[in-house]
N, C-alpha and C positions, 0 to 999 in steps of 0.2 A: 549596411546596417550591421552593427556590432552589438552582439547580444551576450550577456553573462547569465548563466543558468545556475541557480543555487537550490540546493536541497541536500538530502542525506545520500550522497552518491559515492560510489567507489568502495562501499562496505559490503557488497554482494548481498544486500537485502534486495531480494529480487522484486518485490513490489515497488520500491523506490527506483530501482534500475528500470523496471517497465515504465515507470512514469517518464524517466528521462528519454527512453526510446520514443514515446509518444510525442513529446515535445519536439525532438529533433526531427521526426518525420513530418510534424505539422507545420514547422516553419518554412517560410519562403526559401527557395534553394539558393538564393543570393545572400541570405543572412550568414554572417560569420559568428558561429557560436563558441563560446569558451565555458567550460564547465568547472565549477568548483568541486573538487573530489578529495576524498580521503585516500585514494589510491590513483593518482594521475596517470600512471603507467597503464593500469587496468582499463581506465576509462578511455584513454586514447586508443589502445589496441582494440577494445571491444566495439566502440562506436565511431572511431575514425574522426574525432574532433579534438582540439586542444583543450587540455585540462591543467589547472594549477592547484597546488595544495590548499585545501580549504581553511586551514589554520595558520597559513603564513598570511597574516592579517595585512601587512604592508602591500604585498602583491595582490591580495584580494581587493583592497581598496583602490589601488591603482587601476586594476582591470575594470572595476565598476566606474571609476572617474572617466576611463577611456571609452566606455561603452555608450551605446545609444538607447539600451533598455535593459532592465533587470527582471528577470523571470524567476519566480518561485514555483517549482512545479511539484504539485501533489504532496502527499505525506502529511503527517501530524507535526508540523514544524512548530507551531505556535501553541505550546502547551508547557506546563512546568511539572508535569508527573516525572518526566525523565530527570530534569534538573533546571534550576533557575538559570544557570550558566547557559544551557542550551537556548533558552528563550531570548536571553540577553544578546547572544550571538546573531540570531536570525533578525531580531528587531535592529541591531546595529547595522547590518547589511542594508536593510530597508531604509534606514535614515541616510546611509550614505548614497543610496540610489536617489532618494528624493532630493538630496542636495546637489547631486551631480547633474540630473536631467529631469527628474520628476516622473519618468516613465517607468514605473514599478508596477508589475503584473503578478498577482496572487492567484495561481491556477489550481482549481479543484482542491482547496485545502480542507483538511480536517482540523477544526480549531477546538482547543481545549483537550483535557481539563485545565482550568486556571484556577488553582486552589488558594492563591495568595492575593490579597488586595493589591499589592504592587504589581502583580503580573496583569491583573485585570485593567489597572490604571495604564500601564505601559502599552498594552495592546490597543486599548481605546484610543489614547492620544496619538499613537503612531498610525494606526490603520484608517483614522478619519481623514488622514493626509493622502493615503494611497488612492490613485484614481480608478484602479481595477482590481476588485477583490471578488473571487469566485470561490464557493465552497462546495463541498462534495456531498453534504447531507444536511437534512433539516435541522438536526441538533445543533450543528455548527452555526447554520444561519440563525437559529433562535438565540444562540449565546451572543453572537455579534450584535444582534438587535438589542438585547438587553443592555449590551455595553454601550450602545449608542452609535454603533456602526451601521448605519441604515441602508447603505448603497451596495451591500454585498449581494450577488446573484447566487442563486441555488443552481448547481450544475450537476456534475458527476465526477467520480474518480476518473483520472485520465487513462488508467489501464484498461477501462472498458473498450477503448478504441483499438487495442493491439490486436494484430493479426498473428496467428500461431505459426511457429516454425516447426519442422519435423521433430519429433521427440529425440533426445540424445541417448535414450536407451530403448531397447525392445522388450515390452512386457509380454509375459507368456498369455497369449491370446485365449488359451483354454481356461484361464482362471478369472474369477471375479475379483477385481481389485478394488479395495477401499483405501483412498488416500487419507493420511493422518498428518496434519500440520500443527504440531504443539509448539509451545514456548514455555520457558520458566517464567513464574510470576510470583515474586516476593517469596512467601513461605507456603504457598499453595501446593498441596501434594500432586502436582501435575504428573511426574513420572509414574507414580503408583496408579494413578487413575488411568493413564493411557497403556500402561501395562495389562491391566484388567480389561480394557476395552479390546486391546490386540488379541488377548486369549479369547474373548467372547466372539470377535469376528471369526477367528479360526474355527471355533466351535460351530458357528453358523454357516460354515462352507465358503468364507471368503479368505482372501490374501490381503495382508496389510502392507501398504507402501508408505513409509515414513519419509515425509517431504520437508527438509529443512529450507524454510523460505528465508532466513537470514543465517548464512553460513557460520559467522562468528559465535552466534548464540545458540543456534537450534541443532547443529550437527552433533554435538557431543550428547545432548538430550536424546536425540533420535537414536544414536548408537547404543545409549545406555538402555533404552526401551527394547531395542532389538536384541540385546545381549540376553534378556529375560524371557523373550518370546521367539516365535518363528518369523517375525516381521522382516521385511526387506528395507534397506535405506537407500533413498534415491541418491545416486552420485551427483555432484554439483554440474550444472549446465554451463555452457560457455556463453550463453545469451539468454536473457530472461524470457523471451518468446518460446524458447524450447520447452518451458515449463507448461505453457498452454497446450502445447502438442502432447504432452504427457497426460494433462487432465482429460483430454478427449477420450482416453481409453479407460477412465475410471468409472466404476459403478456408483460411486458416491464419495464424498470427502467429509471428514470431521476435522474442522479447522478452528484453532484458535487464532491463528495468523489472519489478519484482515485480507491480505491479498491472496493467501491460499484459498480463501472462500471466493474472492472476486475472480481470480483466474480460473477457478473451476466452473463458477456459474456462467462466466462468459462463454464457456464451451458446452453449455447444456447439461453440466454434471451437477446432480442435486447436492445440496450442502446442509450440514448440521453445523451450526456456529456454537462455539464455546466462548462466552463473552467475559473476558478479563478487562475490558475497557468499553466505555460508552460507544466508541466508534464501531465495535463489533454488533452491538445492540442495534445501532442505526442501520448498519448494513443489512442485518437480518429483517428489519422492518421494511427496508427498500425492495427487497427480493422475495419477501413472504416466506422466509426460511424459518425452520424451527431453531430455537436458541436456548442453550442451558447456561445458567450462571456459574461462575467459578466457585461460589460458596458451596460447600459440601459436595464437591465434585466427585470424589470417591463413591458417594452414594447415589449420585444423579446422573452420571455420564452414561451408564449402561442402560437404565430405563429410558433416557433420551434416545440412545440408539435404537431400542426396541421400538419406540415410537416413530422414529424416523424410517426404520425398515418397513413398517406397516403403511406408512403414507408416502413412500419414495415417489411412485408415479404421480400422485396428486401434487406433491411439492414440486416436482419437476415442471409439470405443466403450468403451476402458478408462477413459478420462477420465471419461465420463459416468457410469460406475459409482461414482466417488468423489465427484463434485461434488455430487450430491443429498444426501449425508450432510453435506458442508461447509455447504451451504445451510441445512439443518436445524439444525446445530450453531450457526451465526451467529445464527439466529432464536431459539433457545432462550437464548443468551447474552443477548441484548437483553432478552427477557422477564424473566430473572433480575435484571438490572441494574434494570429498571423496578420490580421488586417490592421490591429492596433500597432503592431511593430513597424508596419510600413508607413504609418502616417508621419508627416513631416514635422 
């Protein structure tokens, strides 16, 4: 069984990399997987599987034609907020897979936003032909239903199934660490808001650990915040599951990044979400977490932290009631995909 795995891989976005780990571990051991990657050398060295450059379209198309199944693993691939070009890219791969063998599987997808009429039309006409469509949250399922894609199943983000590795850094065990996973978003004053939060955390007796969840986008922001505060910046891991090991040692986390929140919640660490995108709101609903919007973040983030601090133990208990079901759902999804890939 030759499988091509497509997604936003090779860019050291640790959430997407974690989804890839989950898929590779879930596949039958006899499956021959090839990954489409932005950095094939990194992907091959980290996961021990062949990889080809994701934008070398001739090689990508040939790999899909030669495959027995095409898997899209996790992430927010079908959306036009990043760009219309990105949406066209993934839909083109899907159409190549449908033409080659018809065995196209979309796993734990976050769908949307789809702001343009052409985007909604393209997603509707393409996904109606895809035999296996799985989404990770109720908002994505509702969007597809409105578009007329009625056969999508509601499952969970693939990274809920990950097993942690030992952390790649040793945190001072005498300190109470709060993780912070920010990202830039348009013209929102993210840096200023998180500088103020880090100073407040210090005043409250905590230490701040800034966590770049996507190296290319977040590390410079984290270092800029650290330069104005006493916060520490987490060095890059060599494997995404090492981040789960780090999350186990945190007192809590304030996360704009979706997978910063998921990685922490999966390890029982309470989460305060900062919603820059509907997918973060959707996660907060899933796990019963507090969530603050990006609008007026400079005024609202510290009051949200105060509320989170007061409710931390209650929030952790409520979160743990939801996360077990999400882990089970992700594991069941991986089993279904493995079975689907083995069909003749």
